[in-house]
C-alpha angles and dihedrals in degrees: 000000000000105000089226088070089066091046089051091052092049092051090047097050101035107030104023106035097022091216115196133194112286096020114145105230129190111204112197109197126193120214101269099031091088097119093051090045091055091050092047092048089052090050092048090050091051090052092048098242125150112248131210112174121199131189119240123192133164089206091055090047090049092052091050100048094043092053095043122098090233098253093117122182132187109256111241090209093057091044091052091050092054094044089057095046125098094197138016119202117191117198110196121201113119130173099238122033091197099041093134098042092119095052110105119247093237091055093048092049092048090051091047093050092050091054097052093108090050091051090050091051091049092049090052088066127073090269127179130181122203138155136232113220108252135173092249091056091045089053091048089052092048092240138125112257096247090045090052092049089055090048094052095047092046087057097043105037097063135139090259096181092057092047090048090057091052094047091049088074092060092044091055092053093049093046091055095040131097103194138022124203122195116197131181124164115179125158093227099056143034116285121260116214110155131165123199132179115227102165112138093016126119117223120221120230094216101206097157096265136101086227085072094041085255121138108177130085110226099034132151110154140108114225139179139174112257127196140179089046119190133178139024135308134186122205110204100174111095116234143179116240117184089348093304131107119255122181140176100008120191121193133181120199130201124177089354096305135102107252099167132027140173138170131192089218131017097017091151089057090051091048091052090053092050091050095052094098141319094283094053091081093056131073121258099176146026111193130183115203117227107161104116089182087076104075105167142032115261104175089250114115092206088069106021097058091053095052117118113249092039139103123195132194125196125211114216134013121043120214119247091225089071095051134083116252111280095015122118116213129198111323125208143137089240137062104185118179124207125185137218124195106229098178093109136041091352142115141180118217129192113195090341096309118114110234097171131025122186090343096310119116122221092251095051128091112264097030093123093049097042 
């Protein structure tokens, strides 16, 4: 076994999930994440946690939803399991990244809506999602397998404390800010000029640990929950939504809601997402990528949205960590991230002050010349 698998497991259990003796842990393992699951199980045993491993498979899920009559219900048994768990660790690494490509959007949305209570129960735990490098993911990224392994571990095995200190500077600006403006004006694509209110929100310094209200490994972003969105935005980073390709998405917002949309590819997938429920046409997240260990797009949102020189916006559910106590943010059965490359002809402003220009932050070398 590659020794970096054990390092990955140690970071996941100790730094990310902060597992303690006696914790009840659900470990959800996709088909080809076996090696990482073995290493994580060993780490959990050494800590003295209680382990329940479950099998996750997109192909199993596909078979179920295609055969079902569509009257989906949340399983009380799964809900009970999650309600009793202290932590939920999801190990991605399936065999087919488009296993559910032939499942209709309406069916997928119905299944998603039915599982909302299960998602809420999972998110009430100390949950962390990570991924084991597999050949299918390497193929999706357009990389050789060994090359992809190096890429994943460069993103995961970081000095997270040092990155957390750097990201804290951006968090502070967002916490004190009232309004964010995202601008991008390139000759070869539609103009982005988007305004978002953030007053009263709390940004999350997403340093790959539940101690920072961060639930992805790798992570490396600062995110908040915007509202009262106005203007237009163009997402030029291709993505896979519900196992189908979506590219070059253009959205226009009025009074906080998407009123026009278009996509060069996968527009019907985008439309199905927007039609999920009332909250699906509003933003739940603004995220600013800061993980410089991620140096290329791989068509995997877990990595792509954390990449430096990117901004991502999510349609749908807002995270409670961004909201004042007692306030309910945007509610939806979806949380669908879309990414814009801001490395050229772009800037991010907070209350009229530029905090990033062409991918360079105000505290980084080269900001004045960017």
